N, C-alpha and C positions, 0 to 999 in steps of 0.2 A: 468546623475545622477550616483553617486558612490553608488553601492549596495554591502553590505557585507552580504553574505549568511552564515548561521550557521546551520550545519547539520552533521549527520553521513554520511559516504560513503555508499549509497544504490542505487539500480537500479532506484527507484522512484525519488530520488534526482537528479541523473545524468540526467535522462530524462527531469525533470522539468528545471534544470539549462541550458540544451542545448537550450531551447527556447530563452534564452537571448543572444546567439551568434549572432554577427553582428547586434545587436539591437541599437547600439549607446551608450549603457550604459557601464560604467567601472565596471567590476564585480570582486569581491573578494570572496574567500570561506575560512571561519575558520573551520577547521576540528575538530569538537567538541570532538571526541574520539582519534584524532591523529592517524588515521588508515593508512595514507600515501597518497602520490601523486596519482592523477587520470590522466593517460595519455589521456583518451578520452576528458578531459576538460582542455587540455593544454593551451587554450586561456584565462582561468581564472587565476587570481593571487591567488595562493593557499597557505594558511598559514598552513603548516604542520611541523612536526618535532619539535614541541614546548614542548612536554611533558617530554622527557627523558633527564634529566639534567646530571646525572652521568653514570647510567647503560643504555647504548644506545641500544644494541641489543643482543650481544653475550650471549647465555645461558638463555635469558628471557623466551622463549617458553618452554624449558625443565623444568625450575624451576616452572613456572606457572602450568604446567601439573602435575608435580610430588610432588611439595611442595606448594600447593595453599596458605596455611596460612602464610608461610614465605614470599612468593611472595607478598602478600598483605601488610605485614609489611614493607618490604624493599622498595616497590614502593611508599608507603605512605611517606617514609622518603626521597626518592631520586627524585621522579617525581614532576614536576611543577604542580600547581593547575590550574584548568580551569579558575577560575575568574582572577587570576594573568595574565595568557596568553592572555585572551580575552581583558582585560583592556589595555594591551600593543598593541593588534591588533587594537582595535577601535581608540586608540590614534594615531597610525601610519597611518591607512587608512583614518581617518576622513570621514566616510561615510555619505551620505545624509540619508540613510535608512539602517536598519538592518532587514534581513528577516530570521526568525527562522522556522525550519521545525520540528514539533512534540514538544509538550509543555514540557513533562517531560525530554526529551533528550536535547533539544536545547534552551529552554526558562528559565527553573528553574535554571540551573547552571550559567546563566549570568544575572539574575534579578538584583542583587545589582549593577552591572556595568551599566546596562541600566538605573537604577534609577539615577545614578550619571551623566549620559549623556542624560537627559530627552529631550534635544533639538533634539536628533536624532530620527527620526520616526522609529517605530517598527512594522514590519509585522509578523504575525503568520499564518502558514499553519497547519491546523488540518487534520490529516490523520487517517484512520482506527479506532482503539479503543482509540485514544488519549484522548477524553473526555468521551465517552460513558462508557468505562470500568473503567477508573481510577477515575471517579467521585464517584464511590461506595466505594472507599477505603479512609478512613478518612485522612491519612497522605498525599496522593496524592491530594485529594480534597482541602486540605489546601493550597497546592502549586498552584493548578489551580486558586483558588480564590485570591491568592497573585499576580499571574502574569497577569491575564486578564485585570484588571483595567489599567495596564500600556501599553497595546497593542493599537496601533493606527489603524491598518488595519488587516483584516483577510480574508484569503482564506480557503475554506474547500472542502472536496470531497463529502459532502452531506448537504442538507438544515437542517437536524436534528441537526447537530453540531452548526449551527447558533443559533438555539433556545437554545441549552444547554449552549453555551457560554454567551448568553445574561442573562440567569438565574444565571450564576455564576460570573457576574461582568463585562463582556465585554461591553463597551459603545462606541467603535470606529466605523469605517465604515466597513461594510461587503461587499466585492466586488463580491460575487457570488460563484457558485459551479463549480469547475473544476476538471477533473480527476487528481489524486495525482501525476501521472507521465506525465501529458500532454496528447496530443492526440495520435492517432495511424496512422501508415503508411499504407494507404489503397492499395497502389500499391504493397507493399510487401505482404500483405495478399492475394491479387488477384492472386499472383503466386502460392499460396498453396491451394486455395479453390477447393473443388470438389463439384459436384451437390448434393443437399440434398438427392435425391433418392439413391445415391451411398454410403451414409454414414451408417456405422454399428458400429461406435465406441462410447462408453459411457466413458467420461473422468471425473475423480474424483480428486479433490484437496485433498491431503493426510495429511493435517495439523491436529494435535491434540494438545498436550501441553496445554498452558493456555487457549486459545480461540478457536482453531480449534476443529471441531467435526466430523472427518472423520470416527471414529469408529462406530457411529450409522448408517452411510451410508453403511459401509460394512456389518453391521448386517442386514440392510434392503435388500441388494442384496442377501444375504444368504437366506432370507425368500422367495424370489421370484425367486430363482436360475433356476427353471424349465422353467420360462418364458424368460430367458435371454440366452438360448443356441445358438441363432442365432446372438448374439452380441459379439463383442470384448470389454473388459473392461480394462481400464488402469488407475491406481492410480499413481499420481506423487507427489514428495515431501513428501513421507510418513514418519511420525515420528515413533519412536520405538514401541509405543503402537499400532499403526496401523499395523505394521509388525507382531505383535503377534496375530492378529485376525485369528482364524482358518476359512478357507474359504471352501465352498462347492466344492467338486471335479469336479462337472459338469460345473463350471464357467470357461469361457475362459478369465482369468484375469491375468494381469501383474501388480505387485506392485513395483514401483521404490522408493527406500529409498531416504531420503533427501540428503544423501551423494552422490547420483547419480545426479550430477548437470546437469540440462538442460538449455542450453542457451535460451534467450528470443525467438529467431527465431524458435528454436525447439518446444517450447510450442505453438507458433502461428501455426506451421505446424500441430500439433496434434489437436488444436482447429478447424482448417480449414477443417479437415476431420471428426470431431465429430458430431454425431447426437444430443447428449445430453451432457451438462456440468453440474456437480453437485458440488456446493461449500457450505459448512456448517460450521457455527461457532456460538459461543454464544455472540460474540462482533466483530463489524467491522464498517467501514463506508460504502462507496460504493466501493466494491472491484474492483481493476483494472483487476483482472482475469475475473470477471463477465463481465465487459465492453468489454474486449478483446474477450471473448467467443461470445458475441452478435455480435460484429463486424466481427467475423469469421463465423457467420451463425449457430452456435450451439444453440440448445434450452436450456435455462437456468432453472435449479432448484436450488434455492438459499435461504439460511436463510435470515431472515428479522429483525435483531436486532434493536430495537428502531424505526422501520419503514423506515430505510434508503434505503433498497433495493426496497421497494414499490415506491420510487421516480422515478424509471426507469422501473421496472418490474410490469406490471399489471397482477394480478393473473388470469390464464386461458386465457389471451389475448396474451401476448408475452413471457410467461414463467410461472413458478409455484413458489409460495413462501412457504418456510418451516417456520412454525410459532413456532414449538417446536423442537429446534435443537437436543434435546436428545431422541426424539421419533422415534425409528426405524420403527415402524408400520406406522406412518404418512409419513415418507420418502418413504417406500415401496409402499404405496398407490399412492403417487404423481408420482413415476416412472412408475407404472402400468398405471396410467391415461395418461401420456405422450406417452407411447409405444402403447397404444390401440387407439389413436386418430391421424391418419395420417393427418386428416383435420386440427386439432389444430396445429400440427407441421408445416404444410405448411403455414397456415395463420400467425403463429407467425413469421416464416422466412420472409415473405413478409413485415409484419408490422415493424419488426426490421430493415430491409434493407431500408425501405422508411421513417420511422418516428424516429428511435432511432439512428441508425448507423451514419447518417450525422452529428449529434451533436459532434462526437468524432474524426473527421478527424484532423490530425496533424496541418495542415496549418490554419484551422479554429480556433482551440483551441489556437494556438500560437498567432494569430492575436488578439484574445480577451485578452489573458494574457498580451501581450505587451501594449495593449491599457490601461489596468488597471495600469501597472507600469507607463505609461505616465501620467495618472491622478494623481497618487501619486507624481510623479515628479513635477507636477505643483503646489503642495501644500508645498513642502519642501523649 
């Protein structure tokens, strides 16, 4: 089967696409933002370098940074449009199936072209806030409802999005819930893990911005700072608003800004020595970082937008759910609950190792993903 992937260059996409290596399928990638060649995916036929018609590279970054208005005008005049480039790509590749990752980034811009090539099957992968957040914004919802009736197959990272997609016009086949970036390498994780009783680290995802809500988490730890003196706290990927939070002097805390890039392996190392992982947002699917934390043995305290997290985390069983992501008092109470119950932490660890973690092993997930592609292939 000839598969044309349509996506931005992201870690989740690279990990998902890697599952198709040596699968027997002929795989192509249309770089929807034209961000450039991916060396890690050298085995894929990559369609990049399509955008810049006249002004190729010299001076673009400088102008974009210093004269954004002029940059927008000049690139609108000189750069090729997505629909034009994708039309050329789909005609050249002649795919059996197109697989788009994230609706507003990789479905909406190519909708008209896919309508003209209705004989080509279309797969859509919903990740994170793709449906849950954007359905609330009229302009985006209009786009969602325009795209979904044309989609033949769907993957998502949570069952919640299956329900939302159906409500907004999807009538194709839903092939199940899979981690957005595929499964995880348990052999690699095993190299980093330390025993639960030796863990003293509380790890916090530092996203704020549109959907992240790390600020209430820091407000929460400020309120119970006296109870945290025996723990090390690390915040990674912190947005500027998070860096501005004034922290209690007694806290043993390190806040790493988003500009301090941590490789995926480094994050796994941190999770594998963490007692508790806290992720908080007002909108998400089933976060990959949450699943990674569980696979690394950390006790999860995670927000639950639209009930997605509750599909994996059973409150007070194998983690704790944040129901109001803005409420620092609730978060403080949940953290106190976790730290005051060694029994709950131990039982959660065992439950996650035995019941949850096995579902996310790389080879197991890849086998199921490839089986799904084969089912699609039998229908094209």
